[in-house]
N, CA, C and O atoms as CSV, one atom per row, in Angstrom:
chain,resi,resn,atom,element,x,y,z
A,1,MET,N,N,106.267,24.049,132.177
A,1,MET,CA,C,106.337,24.835,130.969
A,1,MET,C,C,106.516,26.329,131.279
A,1,MET,O,O,107.303,27.012,130.624
A,2,ALA,N,N,105.783,26.827,132.276
A,2,ALA,CA,C,105.906,28.239,132.653
A,2,ALA,C,C,107.321,28.542,133.134
A,2,ALA,O,O,107.849,29.625,132.883
A,3,TYR,N,N,107.936,27.578,133.828
A,3,TYR,CA,C,109.306,27.760,134.309
A,3,TYR,C,C,110.253,27.990,133.133
A,3,TYR,O,O,111.079,28.902,133.169
A,4,LEU,N,N,110.136,27.171,132.101
A,4,LEU,CA,C,111.039,27.297,130.952
A,4,LEU,C,C,110.839,28.609,130.198
A,4,LEU,O,O,111.807,29.225,129.753
A,5,TRP,N,N,109.586,29.038,130.055
A,5,TRP,CA,C,109.339,30.311,129.384
A,5,TRP,C,C,109.862,31.488,130.215
A,5,TRP,O,O,110.411,32.444,129.667
A,6,THR,N,N,109.690,31.414,131.523
A,6,THR,CA,C,110.194,32.474,132.395
A,6,THR,C,C,111.710,32.530,132.339
A,6,THR,O,O,112.294,33.609,132.239
A,7,LYS,N,N,112.348,31.366,132.402
A,7,LYS,CA,C,113.808,31.307,132.342
A,7,LYS,C,C,114.323,31.789,130.989
A,7,LYS,O,O,115.334,32.489,130.922
A,8,THR,N,N,113.639,31.420,129.921
A,8,THR,CA,C,114.018,31.868,128.578
A,8,THR,C,C,113.930,33.385,128.473
A,8,THR,O,O,114.855,34.030,127.978
A,9,ALA,N,N,112.833,33.950,128.931
A,9,ALA,CA,C,112.670,35.405,128.880
A,9,ALA,C,C,113.727,36.095,129.738
A,9,ALA,O,O,114.288,37.113,129.333
A,10,HIS,N,N,114.001,35.549,130.915
A,10,HIS,CA,C,115.043,36.104,131.781
A,10,HIS,C,C,116.376,36.152,131.042
A,10,HIS,O,O,117.057,37.178,131.055
A,11,LEU,N,N,116.748,35.062,130.406
A,11,LEU,CA,C,118.023,35.006,129.677
A,11,LEU,C,C,118.060,35.991,128.512
A,11,LEU,O,O,119.090,36.619,128.264
A,12,VAL,N,N,116.959,36.129,127.806
A,12,VAL,CA,C,116.916,37.067,126.681
A,12,VAL,C,C,117.113,38.498,127.176
A,12,VAL,O,O,117.876,39.256,126.578
A,13,PHE,N,N,116.440,38.873,128.255
A,13,PHE,CA,C,116.595,40.233,128.771
A,13,PHE,C,C,117.982,40.447,129.376
A,13,PHE,O,O,118.528,41.547,129.283
A,14,VAL,N,N,118.554,39.428,129.987
A,14,VAL,CA,C,119.931,39.535,130.484
A,14,VAL,C,C,120.882,39.762,129.313
A,14,VAL,O,O,121.770,40.611,129.391
A,15,MET,N,N,120.704,39.010,128.232
A,15,MET,CA,C,121.580,39.188,127.068
A,15,MET,C,C,121.441,40.593,126.478
A,15,MET,O,O,122.437,41.199,126.083
A,16,ALA,N,N,120.231,41.104,126.418
A,16,ALA,CA,C,120.022,42.459,125.898
A,16,ALA,C,C,120.717,43.482,126.790
A,16,ALA,O,O,121.349,44.414,126.293
A,17,TRP,N,N,120.601,43.309,128.105
A,17,TRP,CA,C,121.270,44.228,129.027
A,17,TRP,C,C,122.784,44.122,128.902
A,17,TRP,O,O,123.483,45.136,128.910
A,18,MET,N,N,123.290,42.904,128.787
A,18,MET,CA,C,124.741,42.714,128.682
A,18,MET,C,C,125.292,43.359,127.411
A,18,MET,O,O,126.439,43.807,127.391
A,19,GLY,N,N,124.487,43.409,126.357
A,19,GLY,CA,C,124.916,44.140,125.167
A,19,GLY,C,C,125.228,45.587,125.506
A,19,GLY,O,O,126.228,46.137,125.046
A,20,GLY,N,N,124.367,46.207,126.315
A,20,GLY,CA,C,124.611,47.573,126.760
A,20,GLY,C,C,125.807,47.678,127.692
A,20,GLY,O,O,126.586,48.628,127.611
A,21,VAL,N,N,125.949,46.704,128.573
A,21,VAL,CA,C,127.086,46.696,129.507
A,21,VAL,C,C,128.401,46.647,128.729
A,21,VAL,O,O,129.385,47.272,129.123
A,22,PHE,N,N,128.413,45.899,127.620
A,22,PHE,CA,C,129.627,45.799,126.809
A,22,PHE,C,C,129.831,47.013,125.908
A,22,PHE,O,O,130.967,47.439,125.699
A,23,TYR,N,N,128.755,47.574,125.375
A,23,TYR,CA,C,128.901,48.599,124.354
A,23,TYR,C,C,128.989,50.024,124.902
A,23,TYR,O,O,129.645,50.867,124.290
A,24,LEU,N,N,128.354,50.315,126.026
A,24,LEU,CA,C,128.394,51.677,126.560
A,24,LEU,C,C,129.823,52.138,126.863
A,24,LEU,O,O,130.170,53.267,126.515
A,25,PRO,N,N,130.664,51.318,127.493
A,25,PRO,CA,C,132.052,51.757,127.688
A,25,PRO,C,C,132.799,51.974,126.365
A,25,PRO,O,O,133.689,52.821,126.288
A,26,ARG,N,N,132.443,51.219,125.336
A,26,ARG,CA,C,133.077,51.411,124.023
A,26,ARG,C,C,132.692,52.766,123.452
A,26,ARG,O,O,133.518,53.435,122.832
A,27,ILE,N,N,131.441,53.177,123.655
A,27,ILE,CA,C,131.024,54.515,123.234
A,27,ILE,C,C,131.845,55.569,123.966
A,27,ILE,O,O,132.229,56.578,123.374
A,28,LEU,N,N,132.117,55.339,125.258
A,28,LEU,CA,C,132.943,56.285,126.022
A,28,LEU,C,C,134.355,56.364,125.448
A,28,LEU,O,O,134.925,57.452,125.367
A,29,VAL,N,N,134.926,55.233,125.050
A,29,VAL,CA,C,136.252,55.234,124.415
A,29,VAL,C,C,136.196,56.083,123.142
A,29,VAL,O,O,137.066,56.922,122.912
A,30,ASN,N,N,135.181,55.864,122.328
A,30,ASN,CA,C,135.045,56.632,121.086
A,30,ASN,C,C,134.866,58.118,121.364
A,30,ASN,O,O,135.402,58.953,120.634
A,31,LEU,N,N,134.117,58.456,122.414
A,31,LEU,CA,C,133.959,59.866,122.793
A,31,LEU,C,C,135.303,60.478,123.193
A,31,LEU,O,O,135.628,61.603,122.814
A,32,ALA,N,N,136.068,59.720,123.959
A,32,ALA,CA,C,137.370,60.228,124.396
A,32,ALA,C,C,138.304,60.442,123.210
A,32,ALA,O,O,139.163,61.323,123.245
A,33,GLU,N,N,138.139,59.646,122.172
A,33,GLU,CA,C,139.013,59.752,120.998
A,33,GLU,C,C,138.450,60.659,119.919
A,33,GLU,O,O,139.134,60.922,118.930
A,34,ALA,N,N,137.224,61.144,120.077
A,34,ALA,CA,C,136.578,61.957,119.037
A,34,ALA,C,C,137.175,63.349,118.926
A,34,ALA,O,O,137.028,64.007,117.896
A,35,GLY,N,N,137.846,63.802,119.972
A,35,GLY,CA,C,138.436,65.141,119.916
A,35,GLY,C,C,137.374,66.215,119.880
A,35,GLY,O,O,136.383,66.157,120.608
A,36,ASP,N,N,137.594,67.201,119.019
A,36,ASP,CA,C,136.685,68.353,118.952
A,36,ASP,C,C,135.732,68.291,117.770
A,36,ASP,O,O,135.310,69.330,117.263
A,37,GLU,N,N,135.392,67.107,117.330
A,37,GLU,CA,C,134.456,66.970,116.220
A,37,GLU,C,C,133.025,66.967,116.762
A,37,GLU,O,O,132.553,65.933,117.235
A,38,PRO,N,N,132.329,68.100,116.700
A,38,PRO,CA,C,131.013,68.210,117.347
A,38,PRO,C,C,129.970,67.248,116.799
A,38,PRO,O,O,129.156,66.737,117.568
A,39,ALA,N,N,129.965,66.986,115.507
A,39,ALA,CA,C,128.954,66.084,114.942
A,39,ALA,C,C,129.165,64.663,115.451
A,39,ALA,O,O,128.204,63.966,115.777
A,40,VAL,N,N,130.412,64.241,115.517
A,40,VAL,CA,C,130.725,62.891,115.998
A,40,VAL,C,C,130.367,62.779,117.476
A,40,VAL,O,O,129.744,61.804,117.895
A,41,ARG,N,N,130.757,63.765,118.255
A,41,ARG,CA,C,130.461,63.755,119.690
A,41,ARG,C,C,128.950,63.753,119.938
A,41,ARG,O,O,128.463,63.025,120.803
A,42,ALA,N,N,128.217,64.560,119.187
A,42,ALA,CA,C,126.759,64.624,119.357
A,42,ALA,C,C,126.127,63.268,119.043
A,42,ALA,O,O,125.234,62.819,119.762
A,43,ARG,N,N,126.581,62.624,117.985
A,43,ARG,CA,C,126.035,61.320,117.607
A,43,ARG,C,C,126.354,60.279,118.673
A,43,ARG,O,O,125.482,59.494,119.044
A,44,LEU,N,N,127.594,60.261,119.173
A,44,LEU,CA,C,127.977,59.296,120.207
A,44,LEU,C,C,127.206,59.532,121.505
A,44,LEU,O,O,126.795,58.579,122.166
A,45,LEU,N,N,127.011,60.796,121.868
A,45,LEU,CA,C,126.228,61.096,123.070
A,45,LEU,C,C,124.786,60.625,122.919
A,45,LEU,O,O,124.213,60.068,123.856
A,46,LEU,N,N,124.200,60.843,121.749
A,46,LEU,CA,C,122.838,60.381,121.497
A,46,LEU,C,C,122.767,58.856,121.594
A,46,LEU,O,O,121.868,58.311,122.234
A,47,MET,N,N,123.710,58.177,120.961
A,47,MET,CA,C,123.738,56.718,121.019
A,47,MET,C,C,123.895,56.240,122.464
A,47,MET,O,O,123.224,55.300,122.890
A,48,GLY,N,N,124.784,56.892,123.210
A,48,GLY,CA,C,125.026,56.512,124.595
A,48,GLY,C,C,123.797,56.693,125.465
A,48,GLY,O,O,123.454,55.816,126.257
A,49,ARG,N,N,123.133,57.834,125.316
A,49,ARG,CA,C,121.914,58.087,126.105
A,49,ARG,C,C,120.843,57.044,125.810
A,49,ARG,O,O,120.220,56.515,126.730
A,50,ARG,N,N,120.630,56.752,124.546
A,50,ARG,CA,C,119.603,55.768,124.168
A,50,ARG,C,C,119.962,54.372,124.677
A,50,ARG,O,O,119.105,53.641,125.174
A,51,LEU,N,N,121.231,54.015,124.547
A,51,LEU,CA,C,121.667,52.696,125.009
A,51,LEU,C,C,121.539,52.584,126.523
A,51,LEU,O,O,121.116,51.548,127.035
A,52,TYR,N,N,121.898,53.635,127.236
A,52,TYR,CA,C,121.810,53.618,128.701
A,52,TYR,C,C,120.361,53.440,129.152
A,52,TYR,O,O,120.077,52.652,130.054
A,53,ARG,N,N,119.457,54.172,128.524
A,53,ARG,CA,C,118.021,54.053,128.861
A,53,ARG,C,C,117.502,52.655,128.509
A,53,ARG,O,O,116.791,52.038,129.303
A,54,PHE,N,N,117.853,52.163,127.335
A,54,PHE,CA,C,117.451,50.818,126.907
A,54,PHE,C,C,117.965,49.768,127.892
A,54,PHE,O,O,117.241,48.845,128.265
A,55,GLY,N,N,119.212,49.918,128.303
A,55,GLY,CA,C,119.809,48.961,129.240
A,55,GLY,C,C,119.079,48.912,130.565
A,55,GLY,O,O,118.896,47.835,131.133
A,56,HIS,N,N,118.663,50.056,131.059
A,56,HIS,CA,C,117.923,50.068,132.324
A,56,HIS,C,C,116.582,49.341,132.187
A,56,HIS,O,O,116.156,48.639,133.104
A,57,ILE,N,N,115.936,49.508,131.065
A,57,ILE,CA,C,114.667,48.817,130.848
A,57,ILE,C,C,114.893,47.308,130.787
A,57,ILE,O,O,114.156,46.539,131.405
A,58,MET,N,N,115.908,46.890,130.044
A,58,MET,CA,C,116.210,45.458,129.929
A,58,MET,C,C,116.592,44.866,131.289
A,58,MET,O,O,116.192,43.750,131.621
A,59,PHE,N,N,117.365,45.620,132.071
A,59,PHE,CA,C,117.747,45.160,133.398
A,59,PHE,C,C,116.509,44.991,134.275
A,59,PHE,O,O,116.399,44.020,135.023
A,60,GLY,N,N,115.586,45.934,134.178
A,60,GLY,CA,C,114.358,45.848,134.971
A,60,GLY,C,C,113.561,44.590,134.669
A,60,GLY,O,O,113.114,43.894,135.581
A,61,PHE,N,N,113.385,44.302,133.385
A,61,PHE,CA,C,112.677,43.069,133.009
A,61,PHE,C,C,113.430,41.830,133.495
A,61,PHE,O,O,112.820,40.883,133.992
A,62,ALA,N,N,114.753,41.840,133.349
A,62,ALA,CA,C,115.559,40.685,133.791
A,62,ALA,C,C,115.417,40.471,135.290
A,62,ALA,O,O,115.326,39.331,135.745
A,63,VAL,N,N,115.397,41.547,136.059
A,63,VAL,CA,C,115.256,41.441,137.514
A,63,VAL,C,C,113.886,40.883,137.885
A,63,VAL,O,O,113.784,39.988,138.724
A,64,VAL,N,N,112.843,41.406,137.268
A,64,VAL,CA,C,111.491,40.920,137.576
A,64,VAL,C,C,111.386,39.431,137.275
A,64,VAL,O,O,110.832,38.671,138.069
A,65,LEU,N,N,111.910,39.021,136.144
A,65,LEU,CA,C,111.846,37.599,135.785
A,65,LEU,C,C,112.748,36.757,136.687
A,65,LEU,O,O,112.398,35.628,137.029
A,66,GLY,N,N,113.896,37.294,137.071
A,66,GLY,CA,C,114.770,36.589,138.010
A,66,GLY,C,C,114.112,36.417,139.368
A,66,GLY,O,O,114.218,35.358,139.988
A,67,LEU,N,N,113.433,37.456,139.827
A,67,LEU,CA,C,112.698,37.348,141.090
A,67,LEU,C,C,111.586,36.312,140.994
A,67,LEU,O,O,111.317,35.588,141.952
A,68,THR,N,N,110.946,36.245,139.841
A,68,THR,CA,C,109.909,35.233,139.626
A,68,THR,C,C,110.502,33.832,139.721
A,68,THR,O,O,109.923,32.946,140.350
A,69,LEU,N,N,111.659,33.639,139.094
A,69,LEU,CA,C,112.318,32.333,139.164
A,69,LEU,C,C,112.668,31.978,140.604
A,69,LEU,O,O,112.519,30.831,141.024
A,70,TRP,N,N,113.133,32.968,141.352
A,70,TRP,CA,C,113.561,32.730,142.726
A,70,TRP,C,C,112.365,32.492,143.654
A,70,TRP,O,O,112.320,31.502,144.385
A,71,LEU,N,N,111.402,33.409,143.613
A,71,LEU,CA,C,110.307,33.365,144.589
A,71,LEU,C,C,109.189,32.400,144.198
A,71,LEU,O,O,108.627,31.728,145.063
A,72,HIS,N,N,108.864,32.323,142.927
A,72,HIS,CA,C,107.752,31.470,142.509
A,72,HIS,C,C,108.188,30.038,142.216
A,72,HIS,O,O,107.505,29.080,142.578
A,73,PHE,N,N,109.336,29.911,141.553
A,73,PHE,CA,C,109.778,28.576,141.151
A,73,PHE,C,C,110.799,27.968,142.110
A,73,PHE,O,O,111.202,26.818,141.934
A,74,GLY,N,N,111.214,28.718,143.109
A,74,GLY,CA,C,112.045,28.160,144.173
A,74,GLY,C,C,113.498,27.901,143.832
A,74,GLY,O,O,114.088,26.958,144.359
A,75,ILE,N,N,114.092,28.709,142.968
A,75,ILE,CA,C,115.530,28.569,142.695
A,75,ILE,C,C,116.259,28.909,143.989
A,75,ILE,O,O,116.037,29.976,144.562
A,76,ARG,N,N,117.121,28.018,144.454
A,76,ARG,CA,C,117.826,28.199,145.729
A,76,ARG,C,C,119.284,27.766,145.586
A,76,ARG,O,O,119.665,27.114,144.614
A,77,GLY,N,N,120.071,28.137,146.557
A,77,GLY,CA,C,121.453,27.697,146.625
A,77,GLY,C,C,122.384,28.842,146.961
A,77,GLY,O,O,122.092,30.004,146.676
A,78,GLU,N,N,123.504,28.504,147.568
A,78,GLU,CA,C,124.497,29.521,147.921
A,78,GLU,C,C,125.115,30.153,146.679
A,78,GLU,O,O,125.536,31.309,146.713
A,79,TRP,N,N,125.170,29.399,145.586
A,79,TRP,CA,C,125.712,29.937,144.345
A,79,TRP,C,C,124.920,31.165,143.908
A,79,TRP,O,O,125.470,32.075,143.288
A,80,LEU,N,N,123.624,31.188,144.233
A,80,LEU,CA,C,122.771,32.304,143.829
A,80,LEU,C,C,123.208,33.605,144.510
A,80,LEU,O,O,123.158,34.674,143.902
A,81,HIS,N,N,123.637,33.511,145.771
A,81,HIS,CA,C,124.122,34.712,146.464
A,81,HIS,C,C,125.356,35.268,145.778
A,81,HIS,O,O,125.484,36.480,145.599
A,82,ALA,N,N,126.266,34.378,145.393
A,82,ALA,CA,C,127.480,34.813,144.693
A,82,ALA,C,C,127.120,35.430,143.342
A,82,ALA,O,O,127.691,36.446,142.946
A,83,LYS,N,N,126.176,34.816,142.643
A,83,LYS,CA,C,125.743,35.343,141.347
A,83,LYS,C,C,125.148,36.737,141.518
A,83,LYS,O,O,125.461,37.645,140.748
A,84,LEU,N,N,124.298,36.909,142.516
A,84,LEU,CA,C,123.672,38.211,142.735
A,84,LEU,C,C,124.692,39.286,143.090
A,84,LEU,O,O,124.542,40.442,142.694
A,85,LEU,N,N,125.728,38.909,143.835
A,85,LEU,CA,C,126.804,39.863,144.130
A,85,LEU,C,C,127.502,40.294,142.843
A,85,LEU,O,O,127.781,41.478,142.653
A,86,LEU,N,N,127.781,39.346,141.969
A,86,LEU,CA,C,128.433,39.676,140.700
A,86,LEU,C,C,127.522,40.516,139.807
A,86,LEU,O,O,127.998,41.414,139.113
A,87,VAL,N,N,126.232,40.238,139.815
A,87,VAL,CA,C,125.282,41.051,139.053
A,87,VAL,C,C,125.250,42.476,139.612
A,87,VAL,O,O,125.152,43.439,138.851
A,88,ALA,N,N,125.331,42.608,140.922
A,88,ALA,CA,C,125.376,43.947,141.526
A,88,ALA,C,C,126.634,44.696,141.084
A,88,ALA,O,O,126.592,45.905,140.855
A,89,ILE,N,N,127.738,43.985,140.964
A,89,ILE,CA,C,128.979,44.600,140.474
A,89,ILE,C,C,128.810,45.056,139.028
A,89,ILE,O,O,129.244,46.150,138.667
A,90,LEU,N,N,128.178,44.219,138.196
A,90,LEU,CA,C,127.921,44.617,136.809
A,90,LEU,C,C,126.998,45.832,136.736
A,90,LEU,O,O,127.199,46.720,135.908
A,91,LEU,N,N,125.993,45.868,137.597
A,91,LEU,CA,C,125.087,47.018,137.611
A,91,LEU,C,C,125.840,48.282,138.029
A,91,LEU,O,O,125.646,49.343,137.436
A,92,ALA,N,N,126.694,48.176,139.042
A,92,ALA,CA,C,127.490,49.331,139.470
A,92,ALA,C,C,128.383,49.808,138.318
A,92,ALA,O,O,128.515,51.011,138.093
A,93,HIS,N,N,128.984,48.880,137.604
A,93,HIS,CA,C,129.822,49.208,136.444
A,93,HIS,C,C,129.004,49.973,135.410
A,93,HIS,O,O,129.464,50.977,134.866
A,94,TYR,N,N,127.799,49.500,135.141
A,94,TYR,CA,C,126.921,50.130,134.159
A,94,TYR,C,C,126.532,51.545,134.600
A,94,TYR,O,O,126.494,52.470,133.788
A,95,ILE,N,N,126.250,51.696,135.871
A,95,ILE,CA,C,125.878,53.019,136.395
A,95,ILE,C,C,127.052,53.984,136.315
A,95,ILE,O,O,126.867,55.151,135.968
A,96,VAL,N,N,128.260,53.517,136.631
A,96,VAL,CA,C,129.444,54.369,136.508
A,96,VAL,C,C,129.605,54.824,135.061
A,96,VAL,O,O,129.870,55.999,134.807
A,97,ALA,N,N,129.446,53.905,134.114
A,97,ALA,CA,C,129.542,54.273,132.694
A,97,ALA,C,C,128.494,55.330,132.349
A,97,ALA,O,O,128.791,56.284,131.630
A,98,GLY,N,N,127.284,55.168,132.850
A,98,GLY,CA,C,126.228,56.147,132.602
A,98,GLY,C,C,126.543,57.507,133.210
A,98,GLY,O,O,126.251,58.541,132.609
A,99,ARG,N,N,127.129,57.509,134.383
A,99,ARG,CA,C,127.498,58.792,135.011
A,99,ARG,C,C,128.616,59.485,134.247
A,99,ARG,O,O,128.617,60.708,134.110
A,100,TRP,N,N,129.574,58.695,133.747
A,100,TRP,CA,C,130.625,59.286,132.916
A,100,TRP,C,C,130.021,59.893,131.662
A,100,TRP,O,O,130.421,60.979,131.244
A,101,LEU,N,N,129.055,59.197,131.056
A,101,LEU,CA,C,128.384,59.711,129.862
A,101,LEU,C,C,127.671,61.019,130.186
A,101,LEU,O,O,127.787,61.989,129.436
A,102,LYS,N,N,126.940,61.055,131.285
A,102,LYS,CA,C,126.239,62.282,131.680
A,102,LYS,C,C,127.226,63.396,132.009
A,102,LYS,O,O,126.942,64.571,131.776
A,103,GLY,N,N,128.388,63.026,132.553
A,103,GLY,CA,C,129.418,64.015,132.832
A,103,GLY,C,C,129.945,64.663,131.559
A,103,GLY,O,O,130.192,65.869,131.524
A,104,VAL,N,N,130.117,63.861,130.517
A,104,VAL,CA,C,130.570,64.405,129.230
A,104,VAL,C,C,129.565,65.425,128.718
A,104,VAL,O,O,129.947,66.471,128.194
A,105,GLU,N,N,128.285,65.123,128.869
A,105,GLU,CA,C,127.241,66.058,128.425
A,105,GLU,C,C,127.316,67.382,129.181
A,105,GLU,O,O,126.905,68.423,128.668
A,106,LYS,N,N,127.846,67.334,130.408
A,106,LYS,CA,C,127.971,68.548,131.225
A,106,LYS,C,C,129.347,69.189,131.094
A,106,LYS,O,O,129.663,70.149,131.798
A,107,GLY,N,N,130.172,68.649,130.179
A,107,GLY,CA,C,131.471,69.257,129.933
A,107,GLY,C,C,132.622,68.689,130.736
A,107,GLY,O,O,133.738,69.203,130.654
A,108,ARG,N,N,132.383,67.641,131.510
A,108,ARG,CA,C,133.466,67.033,132.286
A,108,ARG,C,C,134.304,66.116,131.404
A,108,ARG,O,O,133.823,65.567,130.413
A,109,ALA,N,N,135.541,65.968,131.781
A,109,ALA,CA,C,136.464,65.107,131.030
A,109,ALA,C,C,136.277,63.649,131.439
A,109,ALA,O,O,135.893,63.341,132.567
A,110,LEU,N,N,136.558,62.773,130.496
A,110,LEU,CA,C,136.531,61.335,130.753
A,110,LEU,C,C,137.898,60.877,131.262
A,110,LEU,O,O,138.889,61.587,131.088
A,111,PRO,N,N,137.962,59.712,131.881
A,111,PRO,CA,C,139.272,59.127,132.187
A,111,PRO,C,C,140.047,58.889,130.885
A,111,PRO,O,O,139.502,59.059,129.794
A,112,SER,N,N,141.274,58.510,131.003
A,112,SER,CA,C,142.106,58.266,129.818
A,112,SER,C,C,141.527,57.130,128.988
A,112,SER,O,O,140.769,56.302,129.494
A,113,THR,N,N,141.889,57.098,127.706
A,113,THR,CA,C,141.395,56.018,126.853
A,113,THR,C,C,141.903,54.668,127.337
A,113,THR,O,O,141.211,53.660,127.193
A,114,ARG,N,N,143.089,54.638,127.903
A,114,ARG,CA,C,143.608,53.373,128.439
A,114,ARG,C,C,142.732,52.877,129.594
A,114,ARG,O,O,142.378,51.700,129.655
A,115,THR,N,N,142.391,53.786,130.505
A,115,THR,CA,C,141.510,53.433,131.618
A,115,THR,C,C,140.156,52.963,131.102
A,115,THR,O,O,139.607,51.974,131.587
A,116,LEU,N,N,139.625,53.674,130.119
A,116,LEU,CA,C,138.330,53.305,129.555
A,116,LEU,C,C,138.387,51.944,128.866
A,116,LEU,O,O,137.418,51.187,128.920
A,117,ARG,N,N,139.492,51.628,128.229
A,117,ARG,CA,C,139.622,50.316,127.572
A,117,ARG,C,C,139.659,49.194,128.615
A,117,ARG,O,O,139.053,48.142,128.409
A,118,TRP,N,N,140.358,49.407,129.722
A,118,TRP,CA,C,140.349,48.408,130.804
A,118,TRP,C,C,138.956,48.276,131.392
A,118,TRP,O,O,138.476,47.173,131.654
A,119,PHE,N,N,138.317,49.418,131.594
A,119,PHE,CA,C,136.951,49.443,132.115
A,119,PHE,C,C,136.016,48.660,131.197
A,119,PHE,O,O,135.083,48.004,131.660
A,120,ASN,N,N,136.274,48.736,129.900
A,120,ASN,CA,C,135.473,48.041,128.901
A,120,ASN,C,C,135.626,46.526,128.995
A,120,ASN,O,O,134.704,45.801,128.621
A,121,GLU,N,N,136.756,46.030,129.479
A,121,GLU,CA,C,137.020,44.590,129.526
A,121,GLU,C,C,136.531,43.928,130.812
A,121,GLU,O,O,136.300,42.719,130.823
A,122,LEU,N,N,136.370,44.675,131.876
A,122,LEU,CA,C,135.988,44.096,133.166
A,122,LEU,C,C,134.700,43.263,133.135
A,122,LEU,O,O,134.666,42.199,133.752
A,123,PRO,N,N,133.651,43.699,132.449
A,123,PRO,CA,C,132.415,42.911,132.460
A,123,PRO,C,C,132.573,41.507,131.867
A,123,PRO,O,O,131.836,40.592,132.237
A,124,VAL,N,N,133.522,41.335,130.959
A,124,VAL,CA,C,133.719,40.012,130.366
A,124,VAL,C,C,134.131,39.015,131.450
A,124,VAL,O,O,133.610,37.901,131.510
A,125,VAL,N,N,135.063,39.421,132.298
A,125,VAL,CA,C,135.552,38.558,133.369
A,125,VAL,C,C,134.412,38.228,134.343
A,125,VAL,O,O,134.238,37.077,134.744
A,126,VAL,N,N,133.657,39.236,134.709
A,126,VAL,CA,C,132.551,39.031,135.651
A,126,VAL,C,C,131.478,38.129,135.026
A,126,VAL,O,O,130.929,37.256,135.698
A,127,LEU,N,N,131.186,38.344,133.746
A,127,LEU,CA,C,130.183,37.515,133.086
A,127,LEU,C,C,130.605,36.049,133.046
A,127,LEU,O,O,129.773,35.163,133.241
A,128,VAL,N,N,131.869,35.786,132.801
A,128,VAL,CA,C,132.358,34.394,132.802
A,128,VAL,C,C,132.106,33.762,134.165
A,128,VAL,O,O,131.684,32.608,134.244
A,129,MET,N,N,132.362,34.505,135.232
A,129,MET,CA,C,132.118,33.972,136.572
A,129,MET,C,C,130.628,33.713,136.808
A,129,MET,O,O,130.260,32.701,137.403
A,130,VAL,N,N,129.779,34.619,136.346
A,130,VAL,CA,C,128.331,34.440,136.508
A,130,VAL,C,C,127.864,33.188,135.768
A,130,VAL,O,O,127.127,32.373,136.322
A,131,VAL,N,N,128.289,33.040,134.532
A,131,VAL,CA,C,127.876,31.877,133.741
A,131,VAL,C,C,128.357,30.587,134.406
A,131,VAL,O,O,127.617,29.605,134.468
A,132,TYR,N,N,129.584,30.591,134.897
A,132,TYR,CA,C,130.093,29.396,135.597
A,132,TYR,C,C,129.221,29.054,136.806
A,132,TYR,O,O,128.851,27.897,137.003
A,133,LEU,N,N,128.898,30.054,137.605
A,133,LEU,CA,C,128.069,29.822,138.782
A,133,LEU,C,C,126.701,29.250,138.419
A,133,LEU,O,O,126.207,28.333,139.075
A,134,VAL,N,N,126.101,29.796,137.377
A,134,VAL,CA,C,124.762,29.330,136.975
A,134,VAL,C,C,124.806,27.910,136.444
A,134,VAL,O,O,123.917,27.109,136.735
A,135,LEU,N,N,125.828,27.592,135.672
A,135,LEU,CA,C,125.902,26.249,135.085
A,135,LEU,C,C,126.393,25.187,136.066
A,135,LEU,O,O,125.837,24.090,136.118
A,136,ALA,N,N,127.430,25.502,136.844
A,136,ALA,CA,C,128.043,24.500,137.721
A,136,ALA,C,C,127.356,24.419,139.077
A,136,ALA,O,O,127.340,23.359,139.702
A,137,LYS,N,N,126.786,25.537,139.540
A,137,LYS,CA,C,126.196,25.581,140.881
A,137,LYS,C,C,127.134,24.916,141.884
A,137,LYS,O,O,126.762,23.938,142.532
A,138,PRO,N,N,128.362,25.450,142.013
A,138,PRO,CA,C,129.408,24.752,142.789
A,138,PRO,C,C,129.156,24.687,144.286
A,138,PRO,O,O,129.797,23.893,144.975
A,139,PHE,N,N,128.254,25.487,144.806
A,139,PHE,CA,C,127.955,25.435,146.239
A,139,PHE,C,C,126.539,25.882,146.492
A,139,PHE,O,O,126.095,25.908,147.640
């Protein structure tokens, strides 16, 4: 029973974090397209900062629960190494988005909206691979 509750909580916190992974780059796209409208930019920056902080908290809980599943409940397999590599890639993506957001606050320019839109789509591909690995456990 404890295993199922731990796994459930892990999935809930992963989903909450993934919401931030998907939405933070979209905020960056909106910032890039906001132009010189200070009220819009201020609101988007506030939303971005709050989402970035929230995402880090959700990621922390997901990691603690994932470690519990691994170390206490004995989740094993080579698929887990591949999953963890992909999660590290998602975390790096999230951190890059956060640094771009902080750069905007300091007056730095963002990449082009086209680049930001591609950047926004990358986590979907990685998430599909993670879900496949978790469900199929192919190796």
